[in-house]
C-alpha positions as CSV (number, residue, x, y, z in Angstrom):
1,M,-13.6,12.5,-15.5
2,V,-14.3,8.8,-15.0
3,S,-11.9,6.1,-16.1
4,T,-13.0,4.2,-19.2
5,V,-11.2,1.0,-18.3
6,N,-13.3,-1.6,-16.7
7,K,-11.6,-2.7,-13.4
8,T,-12.6,-6.3,-14.0
9,Q,-11.4,-6.6,-17.6
10,L,-8.9,-9.4,-18.2
11,Y,-6.8,-9.9,-21.3
12,S,-6.1,-13.2,-22.9
13,S,-3.4,-15.2,-21.0
14,R,-2.0,-18.7,-20.8
15,I,-1.6,-18.4,-17.0
16,D,-3.0,-21.4,-15.3
17,L,-5.4,-19.7,-12.9
18,A,-9.1,-19.7,-13.5
19,E,-10.5,-16.4,-14.9
20,N,-12.8,-15.9,-11.9
21,T,-9.8,-16.3,-9.6
22,R,-7.8,-13.8,-11.6
23,L,-10.7,-11.4,-11.5
24,E,-11.1,-11.6,-7.7
25,V,-7.3,-11.4,-7.2
26,T,-6.8,-8.4,-9.5
27,E,-9.6,-6.5,-7.7
28,I,-7.8,-7.1,-4.4
29,L,-4.5,-6.1,-5.9
30,N,-5.9,-2.9,-7.3
31,Q,-7.3,-2.1,-3.8
32,T,-3.8,-2.6,-2.5
33,L,-2.3,-0.5,-5.3
34,A,-4.6,2.4,-4.3
35,A,-3.8,2.1,-0.6
36,T,0.0,1.7,-1.3
37,L,0.1,4.8,-3.5
38,D,-1.9,6.7,-0.9
39,L,0.4,5.6,1.9
40,K,3.4,6.5,-0.1
41,T,2.1,10.1,-0.7
42,Q,1.1,10.4,3.0
43,T,4.6,9.3,4.1
44,K,6.1,11.9,1.7
45,Q,3.8,14.5,3.3
46,A,5.3,13.6,6.7
47,H,8.8,13.7,5.2
48,W,8.4,17.1,3.7
49,N,6.7,18.7,6.7
50,V,8.1,17.2,9.9
51,K,9.6,19.7,12.3
52,G,11.2,19.6,15.8
53,M,14.2,18.1,17.6
54,D,14.0,14.8,15.7
55,F,13.6,16.5,12.3
56,Y,16.6,15.0,10.5
57,Q,16.1,11.4,11.9
58,L,12.4,11.4,11.0
59,H,12.9,13.2,7.7
60,E,15.4,10.4,6.6
61,L,13.2,7.6,8.0
62,F,10.1,8.8,6.3
63,D,11.9,9.1,3.0
64,E,13.3,5.6,3.3
65,M,9.8,4.3,4.0
66,A,8.3,6.2,1.0
67,T,11.0,4.7,-1.2
68,E,10.0,1.1,0.0
69,L,6.4,1.9,-0.8
70,E,7.3,3.0,-4.3
71,E,8.8,-0.4,-4.9
72,Y,5.7,-2.1,-3.6
73,T,3.4,-0.1,-5.9
74,D,5.4,-1.4,-8.8
75,M,5.4,-5.0,-7.5
76,V,1.6,-5.0,-6.9
77,A,0.9,-3.3,-10.3
78,E,3.1,-5.8,-12.1
79,R,1.3,-8.7,-10.4
80,V,-2.1,-7.3,-11.7
81,T,-0.7,-7.2,-15.2
82,A,0.9,-10.7,-14.9
83,L,-2.6,-11.9,-14.1
84,A,-3.8,-10.3,-17.4
85,G,-5.5,-7.4,-15.6
86,T,-5.2,-3.7,-15.8
87,A,-3.3,-1.9,-13.0
88,M,-5.4,1.0,-11.8
89,G,-2.7,3.2,-10.5
90,T,-3.4,6.9,-11.1
91,A,-3.5,9.3,-8.3
92,R,-7.2,10.0,-8.9
93,I,-8.0,6.3,-8.7
94,A,-5.9,5.9,-5.6
95,T,-7.8,8.7,-3.9
96,E,-11.1,7.2,-4.8
97,N,-10.3,3.7,-3.7
98,S,-7.8,3.9,-0.8
99,I,-8.7,2.3,2.5
100,L,-6.7,4.9,4.4
101,P,-8.1,8.1,6.0
102,E,-6.9,11.5,4.9
103,Y,-3.6,12.6,6.3
104,P,-3.9,15.3,9.0
105,L,-2.4,18.4,7.2
106,D,-2.0,20.2,10.5
107,A,0.6,17.7,11.8
108,V,3.8,19.5,12.5
109,G,5.9,17.9,15.2
110,G,7.5,14.5,15.0
111,V,5.1,12.8,17.4
112,E,2.1,14.0,15.4
113,H,3.6,12.6,12.1
114,V,4.7,9.4,13.7
115,T,1.3,8.8,15.2
116,A,-0.5,9.6,12.0
117,L,1.8,7.2,10.0
118,A,1.5,4.5,12.7
119,D,-2.3,4.6,12.4
120,R,-2.1,4.3,8.6
121,Y,0.6,1.6,8.6
122,G,-1.5,-0.4,11.1
123,A,-4.5,-0.2,8.8
124,Y,-2.4,-1.1,5.8
125,A,-0.8,-4.0,7.6
126,K,-4.3,-5.4,8.4
127,H,-5.3,-5.1,4.8
128,L,-2.2,-7.0,3.7
129,R,-2.8,-9.8,6.2
130,D,-6.4,-10.1,5.0
131,A,-5.2,-10.2,1.4
132,I,-2.7,-13.0,2.3
133,D,-5.6,-15.1,3.6
134,T,-8.0,-14.3,0.8
135,T,-5.6,-14.8,-2.1
136,D,-4.4,-18.0,-0.5
137,E,-8.0,-19.3,-0.2
138,L,-8.5,-18.4,-3.9
139,G,-5.6,-20.6,-4.8
140,D,-3.1,-17.9,-5.8
141,A,-0.1,-18.8,-3.7
142,D,2.1,-16.4,-5.7
143,T,0.0,-13.4,-4.9
144,A,-0.3,-14.6,-1.2
145,D,3.5,-14.8,-1.2
146,L,3.8,-11.3,-2.6
147,Y,1.6,-10.0,0.1
148,T,3.6,-11.9,2.7
149,E,6.8,-10.2,1.5
150,I,5.3,-6.8,1.7
151,S,3.6,-7.5,5.1
152,R,7.0,-8.4,6.8
153,T,8.5,-5.0,5.9
154,I,5.3,-3.1,6.8
155,D,5.2,-4.8,10.2
156,K,8.8,-3.8,10.7
157,R,8.1,-0.2,9.8
158,L,5.1,-0.1,12.1
159,W,7.4,-1.3,14.9
160,F,9.9,1.5,14.0
161,L,7.1,4.0,14.2
162,E,5.6,2.7,17.4
163,A,9.1,2.6,19.1
164,H,9.1,6.4,18.8
165,L,5.9,6.7,20.7
166,I,7.0,4.7,23.8
167,K,7.4,7.0,26.8
């Protein structure tokens, strides 16, 4: 079934950003929403399925990371609606629009899960930095600031993941 909501539909608003700016920014935000939802579920996949000597440590880390991502989905979706757009946040929409590759379902050990998540966090971090630049160039400093806030934490989490991979 296909969504009947037009991704570019805006509602009436008194916000002082031009409609074309809001349209472009909400499209970027909805792309981020899809990727954030996808990354959250992939992080939960790792949380549920990690095995090995570092099980407990990684199980807890992955759960903490997924909880952060849940907060970011809400922040991004609410920014879309603050710009008078429609947040496109169903699981089906996320699957169709995520920038991330599918999670390797055969991952078992901690290193496999950490590597898979590091790859995805790296791609997501790049998306965020690109969105900071684009939304800033479009004149939406508030959305650029939102992306900057998320980016700082994602970079920190990527550092945490990569620290597990140093030999």
